[in-house]
N, C-alpha and C positions, 0 to 999 in steps of 0.2 A: 503495499501500500505506501501511494505517496512516491514512489522511484522516479515516478518522471520530475519531481524537483529537483533529482542532481542531474540530468540530462542535458539542460540548455540553462542559460541565462533566465534566472526570473526575479520579477520586478516587484520588489517588498513594500507596502505599506505599514510603517510603523507607527503609531499612535499611544505616546505615553500621558503621564499626568503627574501630578506634585509628588507623588508617594515613589514612583521610580524614575532615576536617570536616563536620559536618553540616549546617551553614549554606552550604556551597560546592555540597552538593548540592540542597540545595534553592533556592539562588540560580541551579544551572546548569537545573533543569527547568523554572523561574520563566520565564526567558528563551528557552524552549525555543518553538518554534511550537504547542506540544501545549497544551491549553485547559485550564486546572489551576483544580480546585475544589479539594476537603478535602486538605491533604495530613499522612501521618501520618507519624510519626519513631519509629524504633526502633535500638538499641545491640547489635550483635554481637559477643562475643568479648571477652577481657583488658581493661581500660581503659588498659595500656600497651601499650605497639606494640611494645616490645622482649618482649615477652613471647607476641606472636605467629607468629614461624614456626613454633613444633611445631605449632599447631595448621593453620597454612595447610599444612605438609607433610602431613599425616593427611590433608588434605580432597583435597590434591593426587594422592598414594596409592589415598585408597578411596572418595572420590566424596563425596556429599551427603549419603546415603541414613539414614547412623547416627549423624551429629554431633548430640551432646545441648546443643550449646550456644545452638543458636536461641532465641531468646528466645518464652516461650509466645503474649504478646501475637499475635506473627504469625499463626497461625492463626486466630484473629479479624477479626482488621484485615483480612487478604488477602481475605476473604468477599466484598465491597466494593470492594475494589483494581479500577482499571482499568488501572493500569500499575504494576510492583513495578522500583524504582529500587535497586539492590546494588554493592557494594564485592564481598565474599569471603563475606559468607552465603553456606550453603548453601541452594539450592533442590530441593529434595526431592520425589518421586510425593507426597508426605503433603500436602506444603506447598500445592501444584500441586493436590490433588484436594480441599482446602476453599474456592479461588478459584471464585468462582460467574461473574467478570466478566472477569477477565484478559483485556486483550488484546497489552500489551508486557511484556518482561521486558527493561529494560535494567542490563548493566554495566559496570563503571570498568574491566575485566580483560580482556585478550587472551585469557587463556586462559578456558576453560570450564568445566572439572575441577568445578567447586563448583555446576552446573545437572545437572540430572536434561533434559538437552534431548530426548530421546526422548520423553519424558513431558509439555513443552511442547509437542510437534510431533504428541502423539496429539490433545489438547487446543484445537488449529490457534491457540496463542501462537508470535508469533514472538521470536527470544531474537536480542536486539543486544550484541555485543560492543565493545570500546573498542582500538584499537592506540594506546595511549597512548606509549609506550618504546620504539621503532623506533629513533628515530633512538638514544637510549638507548644501547639493547643493539650497534646495529652500530656505533656509533664505539666502545664497549668490546672488540667481538670483533675487528675491525680491530687495537686496542691490545696485546691480546693475543697476537696473528697476528704482532707483529713484537718483542713483546716476547718471547715464546718461543724466538721461533726467530733472535731476534739476542743474547738471553742477557740484557740487559737489567736483570731483579731478580737475575740469578743473579750477576751480576756486583755488583751494588750490595751484596748481602749479605756475598760474598768478602771487598768493602771495607771494609765494618764487623767484620767480624773480622780487620782488619788483612794482608789476603793482595790484591794485585797481582797477578791473573791476564791474560794474554793468547788463552789456549789453552782451547777449550772443548771438552766432549762431541761437538759437533756444529761445531767448525769447519773440517773436509775437505768438508762440504757445505752449508756455510751459504751466503746467498745472500739479493739483495732481493727484499719481496716483489713489485713490479713484475717479475719474470723469475716467477715459481714458478705454478702451478696451482694452484686453490682449488678443491676439490669440494664442493658443498653440498647436503646431503641435506633436502631439504622446501624446496617454493619458495612457502612463505605469504607475508604483510606483511613479516617480518621478513628471509625469504630472498631476495625481490626488491627491498626497498631495500637490502641488504649487495651484492646483486649489483651492483648500479647503483653504489655507491660502491668497489666493487671495479674494476671497469671504468676508473672515471674514474682509477685509481692504474695501468693498464697491466696489472693482472693478467689471466690468461688463465682466467676462470671456466666448470667445469663446471657442469650443474646435474639432479639427478633429483628426479624426484615424479612418483609412480606415477599420481595423482589430475592435475597438472596440465600440460596439453599445449605443444607446442613454439609452437603461435600464437595460446595465452594467455598464454607470456612475451612473444611477441613487441608483443604489443598493450601491452604494457605497456613497450615500450621495451627491452625486453632480446634484440634482434636481433643484438648481438656475442655473446652469452652460448651455450656449445659445450652445447646440450640432448643426456643422452643415457637411453636407458628400460634401459640398462646399469648396474645398479649397479657389476659387478666389476667394468666398466671404469672408471669413475669413482674407485672406492678404488686400481688399480694405476694410473692417472692421475697420481693427485692429489700434491701436496707437501704439502698441509692438506685436510683433510677435517673441514666444519663441520656438526655434528649443529642443527635446525631443526626436526624434526618436531613434530605435537602432541602431546601426550603423552595416549593411550585405552589401554583396555582391550590394542587389536587392538598398540599401540605398547611396552608394557610388556617392559621387559630385550631391546627391539628388535636392538639394537646390541649384537652378541657375540664372541666367538673369531675365527668362522668370519669375521666382517667384517675384523679385525685383521689376520688370516693373509692376506688378501688386499691388504693395504696394502703398500708399499714399505718399505722399513728406514729408511731414510731422512727416510720421513715423520711428518707432525703429526696428531694428534687433537684438536677441539674442540667442548667441550658447553658451551653455554649458554643451552639452551633447557628441559629438564626434567629432573633426575636419574634416573627412573624411567623414562628410553627408552633408557639404558643398565646393562650390565652390568658393576656396578665391581669385580665376582672376576674377570672375564674381562681388564678395562683393567689390573690389578695383572698379571695374567700376561700380559698382551702385554707391557709395558714389560720388567718382570722379564725374561722371552726374549728382548728387545731386536727383538719383532717389528715395534715403530714407534722412531720418533728419540724421542717425546714425545707430551705433553699438556698441554693448558689447560683449567681449571674451573671452571666458575664454580657450577656446580648438583653435586649432591650425593643420593644415596640415603640418606643420613642427616645434616640438620642441625642444631646442629652436629655438624660431623666428629668420630670418636674423635680427642685428641690421639695417641695410638699409633697411628694409621692409618697403613701403609708405605709411601701417596703422598707423606706430609712429609716423608717422609727421603730423597726421588729429585730427584738436582738435574734432572732431565731434566721435570720437573711444576713446573706456575703453578699454583696454586691463589687463590682470591677467595669472600670469602664471602658467595656472591648479590649479588652489587653493579651487576649488569649494567644493570638497568631502572630503579633508582631514585636517579635523580636526582628534586632536589626539583620542577623544572616539570614530569616526567613523572606525575608521582602527584596534585600539586597541580591540575593543568590537566582530571585526563583526566574531571572531570564533565563540562565543558562540550562536552567533542571527542564524548563519545558521545552527548550530547542535540543537537551541529552532527550529527552523520551522522546521527541520529533527522530531524532536519529535512529533510537531502538527502532521506531516503527517501520524508516524504510530500511534498516540494515537486517533486521531480522523478525519482522511483519509481526510483533510483537505491540495488539491494539488497546492496551487495557483504558491507556488513556484519552483515544477518544470517544467523545462522551455521543457523540451517537454513530456508533460501530455497526450497531444491532440494526437501526434501524436505516443502514446504508447498505446493509448485510442484503435488506429485506425478511430478518429474522423476528 
């Protein structure tokens, strides 16, 4: 697949943003096996990355179709482009309609909410994403699990208030992570890597994903994971439930009050995936009514969050400002990671990173 990209010079259109240096993206594609011809570059969004989160959240929630910030030049330059290499710039059906020779879309992101994948598939264009921050996210999630269940930040904050406290809301059912059952909902790249790390810590992992089979997990080295097709079982058995689904229209507001009601009252909930996966009003209700023991959140339905949000006043809630994947190395190296994945597709015909591979094959 994609071998034709090596046979003759290819026109490359690169659209970066404030998060990734354009020279890095150019260098990454030049070092790939793609036969690079002309390279055009454009910039998308605000110049200061501190102003980028609002635009990012808009794209993640609403998709690529109505984003006004896409540079006008893109619609002209894409006419001759063979490869489109982006970070967060939206790829709408309108932009794809202007493409006359496009053979590949590469993105430095794991999520593809900014790309109209269906429109790309209809034009037989592969979309290759980048799992740049899997290690960063999984380390962060494990840290949240330990912090939330062992009251680390809670104790720290109280000490800064001059309070020495030894007993907390969860002291009667507090236990080590290694003696806990962790339920993972969604077994994509993050879920698989998180499961491997949890298994290494002696954790009993229960996995649920309606699109992933037990056999597929076994092939990825997860024979020791307890696989279930019964979501209610996972919710009822787990000490910690961690959400790792892809955000799509079908999964918007997917985790709701009925799911919290099926969890144990001494269990915790974690969301580090996408804010749109969870109904946050239902989470507030679940915490207020004591349906669950607590929650850890790195993503929210509104970012930055409202300073008057009741979640900020709950001692059993740990909240961070969308930090899980934002290590320096994970973002800066992402162009090289996705370029390396394209090389693997071309050389070895291993197509795990082709988001729409199955549909392109008619499966």
